[in-house]
Each structure stands twice: as structure tokens, then as C-alpha cells.
C-alpha positions in Angstrom: 3.5 0.4 -23.2 2.5 1.2 -19.7 4.5 3.6 -17.7 5.1 3.5 -13.9 2.3 4.6 -11.5 2.2 8.0 -10.1 0.1 8.8 -7.0 -2.1 11.7 -6.0 -1.0 14.0 -3.2 -2.6 15.9 -0.3 -1.4 19.3 0.8 -2.1 18.8 4.5 -1.1 22.4 5.4 0.0 25.4 3.4 -2.8 26.1 0.8 -2.6 29.8 -0.1 0.0 30.4 2.7 2.9 29.0 0.7 2.3 31.7 -1.9 3.4 34.1 0.9 6.1 31.9 2.4 4.3 30.0 5.1 5.4 26.5 5.9 3.6 23.6 4.1 3.4 19.8 4.3 2.4 17.7 1.4 2.0 13.9 1.5 1.5 11.2 -1.2 -1.9 9.6 -1.2 -1.8 6.2 -2.8 -5.6 5.7 -3.0 -5.6 7.5 -6.4 -3.0 6.9 -9.2 -2.3 7.3 -12.8 0.0 6.0 -15.6 0.8 6.7 -19.2 -0.6 4.1 -21.6 -0.3 3.5 -25.4 -2.6 0.5 -25.8 -5.4 1.2 -28.2 -8.4 2.3 -26.2 -11.5 3.6 -27.8 -12.9 5.1 -24.6 -14.0 8.8 -24.6 -11.7 9.4 -21.6 -8.6 8.1 -23.5 -9.4 10.3 -26.5 -9.9 13.3 -24.3 -6.7 12.7 -22.4 -4.8 12.2 -25.7 -6.2 15.6 -26.9 -4.9 17.3 -23.8 -1.5 15.6 -24.3 -1.2 17.0 -27.8 -1.7 20.5 -26.5 0.6 19.8 -23.5 3.5 18.8 -26.0 3.1 22.3 -27.6 3.4 23.9 -24.2 6.5 21.8 -23.3 8.2 22.9 -26.5 7.5 26.5 -25.5 9.0 25.8 -22.0 12.2 24.4 -23.5 12.5 27.2 -26.1 12.1 29.8 -23.3 14.6 28.2 -20.9 16.7 25.5 -22.7 19.2 25.1 -19.8 16.4 24.2 -17.4 15.0 21.0 -19.0 14.9 19.2 -22.4 12.7 16.3 -23.6 13.0 13.6 -26.2 10.3 15.2 -28.3 10.7 12.7 -31.2 9.6 9.8 -29.0 7.0 11.9 -27.1 5.4 13.2 -30.2 5.3 9.7 -31.8 3.7 8.2 -28.7 1.1 11.0 -28.5 0.4 10.6 -32.2 -0.1 6.9 -31.6 -2.9 7.6 -29.1 -1.0 7.7 -25.8 -3.2 8.8 -22.9 -3.0 9.2 -19.1 -5.0 6.5 -17.5 -5.9 7.9 -14.1 -8.2 7.3 -11.1 -7.3 10.7 -9.7 -10.4 12.9 -9.7 -9.9 16.2 -11.5 -10.8 19.5 -9.7 -10.7 17.8 -6.3 -7.4 19.2 -5.0 -5.5 15.9 -4.9 -3.1 16.6 -7.8 -4.5 15.0 -11.0 -2.3 17.3 -13.2 0.7 16.8 -10.9 0.7 13.1 -11.5 0.5 13.5 -15.2 3.4 16.1 -15.2 5.5 13.6 -13.1 4.8 10.8 -15.5 5.8 12.8 -18.6 9.0 14.0 -17.0 9.9 10.5 -15.8 9.3 9.0 -19.3 10.6 11.7 -21.6 13.0 14.2 -19.9 16.6 14.1 -20.9 19.2 13.9 -18.1 16.4 13.7 -15.5 17.0 14.0 -11.8 16.0 10.6 -10.3 14.6 9.6 -7.0 17.6 7.3 -6.5 20.3 10.0 -6.3 21.2 12.1 -3.3 18.4 14.7 -3.5 20.1 17.9 -2.3 18.1 21.0 -1.7 19.4 22.4 -5.1 18.1 19.3 -7.0 14.7 19.5 -5.3 14.4 23.2 -6.1 15.4 22.5 -9.7 12.8 19.8 -10.0 10.2 22.1 -8.4 11.0 24.8 -10.9 10.8 22.4 -13.9 7.5 21.0 -12.6 6.1 24.5 -12.0 6.9 25.5 -15.6 5.4 22.2 -16.9 2.2 22.4 -14.8 1.5 26.0 -15.6 -0.2 24.6 -18.7 -3.0 23.4 -16.4 -3.4 26.2 -13.8 -1.8 29.3 -15.3 0.7 29.5 -12.4 2.0 26.5 -10.5 4.4 26.1 -7.5 5.5 22.7 -8.9 4.8 21.0 -5.6 2.1 18.6 -6.7 4.2 17.0 -9.4 7.2 17.0 -7.1 5.3 15.0 -4.5 3.9 12.7 -7.1 7.4 12.1 -8.7 9.2 11.5 -5.4 6.3 9.7 -3.6 7.7 11.2 -0.3 6.3 13.7 2.1 7.6 17.2 1.3 8.2 19.8 4.0 8.0 23.4 2.6 10.0 25.7 4.9 9.7 28.6 2.5 9.5 29.0 -1.3 13.2 28.3 -1.8 13.7 25.9 1.1 12.1 22.5 0.7 13.1 19.1 1.8 11.8 15.6 1.8 10.8 14.6 5.3 9.4 11.8 7.4 6.2 12.0 9.3 5.2 9.9 12.4 4.1 6.4 11.4 0.4 5.9 11.3 -1.3 4.4 14.3 -3.8 2.2 12.5 -5.5 1.3 15.8 -5.8 5.0 16.7 -9.1 6.8 17.1 -7.9 10.0 15.5 -7.8 10.6 11.8 -7.2 12.9 8.9 -9.9 12.4 6.4 -11.3 13.7 3.1 -14.9 14.8 2.8 -16.3 14.8 -0.7 -18.1 18.1 -1.4 -19.9 16.6 -4.3 -18.7 19.2 -6.8 -15.4 20.1 -8.5 -13.4 23.2 -7.9 -11.3 25.2 -10.4 -7.9 26.3 -9.1 -7.4 29.4 -11.3 -10.6 31.4 -10.2 -9.9 30.6 -6.5 -6.4 31.9 -6.8 -7.7 35.0 -8.6 -10.1 35.7 -5.6 -7.2 35.3 -3.2 -5.0 37.7 -5.2 -7.8 40.3 -5.2 -8.1 39.9 -1.4 -4.4 40.4 -1.0 -4.8 44.0 -2.2 -6.6 44.6 1.1 -4.3 45.6 3.9 -6.5 44.0 6.6 -6.5 40.7 4.7 -2.7 40.8 4.4 -2.3 41.4 8.1 -4.7 38.5 8.9 -2.7 36.2 6.6 0.6 37.0 8.3 -0.6 37.3 12.0 -3.2 34.5 12.0 -3.3 32.2 9.0 0.4 31.7 8.5 1.1 31.6 12.2 -1.4 28.7 12.8 -0.4 27.0 9.5 3.3 27.0 10.6 2.4 25.7 14.1 0.2 22.9 12.6 3.1 21.8 10.3 5.6 21.7 13.3 3.1 19.8 15.4 2.2 17.2 12.8 5.8 16.5 11.8 6.8 16.2 15.5 3.8 14.1 16.5 2.4 16.7 19.0 -1.2 15.6 18.6 -2.6 17.7 21.5 -1.0 20.9 20.4 -1.9 20.1 16.8 -5.6 20.1 17.5 -5.5 23.3 19.4 -3.8 25.0 16.4 -6.2 23.2 13.9 -9.2 24.7 15.7 -7.7 28.2 15.3 -6.8 27.6 11.7 -10.3 26.2 10.9 -11.8 29.3 12.4 -9.5 31.7 10.5 -10.4 30.0 7.2 -14.1 30.1 7.9 -13.9 33.8 8.7 -11.6 34.9 5.9 -11.9 32.4 3.0 -15.6 32.0 2.7 -15.7 32.1 -1.1 -13.3 29.1 -1.2 -15.8 27.1 1.0 -18.9 25.8 -0.9 -21.8 27.6 0.7 -23.6 24.5 1.9 -20.6 23.6 4.1 -20.4 26.9 6.1 -22.7 25.6 8.8 -21.0 22.2 8.9 -17.6 23.9 9.2 -18.9 26.0 12.1 -20.5 23.0 13.8 -17.1 21.2 13.9 -15.4 24.2 15.6 -18.3 24.5 18.2 -18.5 20.8 19.0 -14.8 19.9 18.7 -16.0 16.6 17.0 -13.9 17.5 13.9 -12.2 20.5 12.3 -12.4 21.2 8.6 -9.9 23.0 6.3 -9.3 23.6 2.7 -7.8 20.8 0.6 -5.9 22.7 -2.2 -7.5 25.8 -3.4 -11.1 25.0 -2.4 -14.2 26.0 -4.2 -15.3 22.3 -4.4 -13.6 19.0 -4.6 -12.4 17.5 -1.3 -12.5 19.3 2.1 -9.9 18.1 4.6 -11.0 17.0 8.0 -9.1 16.3 11.3 -10.6 14.5 14.3 -9.5 13.0 17.5 -12.4 10.5 17.4 -13.3 9.3 13.9 -16.4 7.5 15.1 -17.7 10.8 16.5 -16.9 12.6 13.2 -18.5 9.9 11.2 -21.7 10.2 13.2 -21.7 14.0 12.9 -21.0 13.9 9.1 -23.2 10.8 8.4 -24.7 12.4 5.3 -21.2 12.7 3.6 -18.7 10.3 2.1 -15.5 10.3 4.1 -12.1 8.7 3.2 -9.5 8.2 5.9 -6.0 9.4 4.8 -4.0 9.0 8.0 -4.7 7.6 11.5 -3.4 9.0 14.8 
């Protein structure tokens, strides 16, 4: 058996802000993908993945016991497949902020949920919120607390616009201009990041009134403006807001930016060759970059590996 493919995702805007009701925009990223497999594989990765799945099944049983009206699974088949060595065969790097656990959650729901909400039906806001809630409960196994957005994006393979925590919709974004000079890109920091400790740091910072004010008056303001600009294709305005957002993150989210990137981050703001922002919770993994001239950004960041996600 080989299940359907589920893709990674990129939260372009909204990291940390969506916890406090900022807007957000998440897009599927088809470069990385994963699928459930039950063929006999003796690889170390397959064994490790199968071990995680065994524990994940225990977690899912607890989820269903706690809230039986929310979701139910065909546990007989799921347990049998896991006992037979099923694993998640994935190219999505873990700890990189591109949704490795989200794709796994989407795959398990797709394969084993009873009465599942499918992509083919009319996805009303209520259905999207129900899916988000189910996925949040499922994914909490990996991160402690989950918004459910990563699996939602992976499951639907559509861009998701987050207006607020209880107002989300699938959306369309302007078509890529493959010949365009501008780009959104991923910069590999060379190390993995753990979500839970980063969120812990953020929650500690939230106890400080100054930090809370900054979040509302600057971080969320610029995040919301970036989302509006991106969805509406206002490139000039987008880069003005990105510069501000990059600055706010450098000033207030330093622990989430690996130390060796502080100078590089600042350089981008000063030269306007590129602007960097967090990709997911930060602390390692990928850093997101935006540039109006990818050749310039490539030259400035020649020591790093860059992957283009989207062309302007």
C-alpha cells in the first residue's frame, strides 16, 4: 500500500501573530512531500517512523475518548497497518518550519478517519474550522499545542488565508511570474529548530506589557498589511511593509533568530537587497527571504543555500 502524497507548507506571514489573532497566509510547497507506506522497508528511518506512529495511535485514541463527537478513526485497520510496519515516507525536513508533522497528520486523517470532510465538497467556513480543530488535536502530539493550520494546508493543498483564529478561508494568490526578478525564497540555516521551546520563549515575553504593545502596534500591524498586499498583488507596498516587519522581528524576536544570522538580517534591511523573516517558529530550520531582485540577493547571500518558493 502507498497512500496519496501530502505536501509541505510555508506560513508566509503570521508566525506568532496568529496566536494573538493577526492575519496569516499559508501556502502549499510542493518541493517536499510525504506518503504512508506499508511495504517492507528495513531502513532505520522507516523503523523510527513506525515507532512514532505506534505512539501517535495511542494519542489519537485519547483524542477520540476526550471528544468522541469531533472525530473517529478506523482503529482496527490503523492498528493493523502500524503493527505491519507502516511508516511515513517523507522528504520533508523535520524541525525546519515547513510542516513535516502536518503532512503526516493529513495523511492519517485522509486514510483512517470515519466520515471525513473531503476536499471535494463545498468547504464552508464551519467545515474548515472543524478540520482545523481536528488537526490541532491530532498534531498536539508533536508540538504540545497546535493551531491545526499546517495539516489543514497539507490536506487541502490550497493557500489558506487566516483572518482571525475563528475566521479562515481558502484563497487564491496572484499567479507566479516565472520570468519575474522578485522572489520569495528559503534560506537554509543549517540547523534544526524546535517549536515547543520557541513558543515557550514567546509566551514568557508575552508577560511583559511592552512586548504585548509592540506585538499589537507593530508586529501584527505590519503582518496584516503584508498579507493584504501579497493576496492583492501590491508588490511595491508589500516590500515597504516587509522591511518594517523584518526590522520589528530583528529587534524583538532575537532568540528565535540563530545568532550567526543577526548581522545578515540587518544587512538585508540596510541594503534593501533582501528582507528576512521567520519561517515558522524559528530557532533554526529555514529562514524566509523576500527580494525584488533575486540575482542581487543570491550574490549577497552567496555562502548560503537558497530555494525559490515563489516568483514575482
